[in-house]
N, C-alpha and C positions, 0 to 999 in steps of 0.2 A: 142765571137760574131762570127756569120756565114760568113764564105769565101762565096761572091756568086760564082765566078767563079767556088768553088772546089761543090756544088750546080748543077750547068748548067754540068759540066763533069759527077756527078755523072746518073744525068736525063737522057742525052743523052746517056751515056753506060745502062741503066738501060731500056730507051725507045727509043731504035736506029729507028726507025720508024718516030717517032715526029718529027712535022715541028719545026722549029728555035719559031716561037710566043707561040707556046706550050710550049715549054721549056723553056721561057721566062717569060708565065703568072703562071706555078710553080714555078717557082725561085720566083718571085714576092711574091706567096702564103705562100714559105716556108719563106721568108725573114721577112716576116710580123706578124707572129707567138706570137715572144718573145712579141709584141706590142701589138696583142690583146689578147692573153691567156696568164693565169699561172695555175702555178700545182697545183693542190691540191690533197690532201689525200684521200683518200675514204677506207673504211673498208665494201666492198662488198664480200660476198663469192666465188661466181663465180672468179675473180679475183684475189682472195687469192689464190684458187686453182689453177689456170693457173698458178703464181707464182711460186708456189710451185713444179710445172711440169719444170720449166727452164723459161719463157717468162719474156720478157723485158715489163714491163706495165708503162705509165704514165695517169696518167687522170689529162684533164683538161678541164678548163673553162674557156669560153668568157668574161673580164675585162670588166667592167660598163664605159660605153664611158665618 
């Protein structure tokens, strides 16, 4: 489970000029990701090249309501 306070702390450090409502909205969006999105596997050549180059990739799709 994602800790909301940790998410807000990270967002405040990453975006020091952001207003509290912006931080709260971003945290709400991040907290809702597991409910709305699911990770899927993808066999796409470009993603494969990026992964081989060291990038960490996740492919997500919106879940059906």
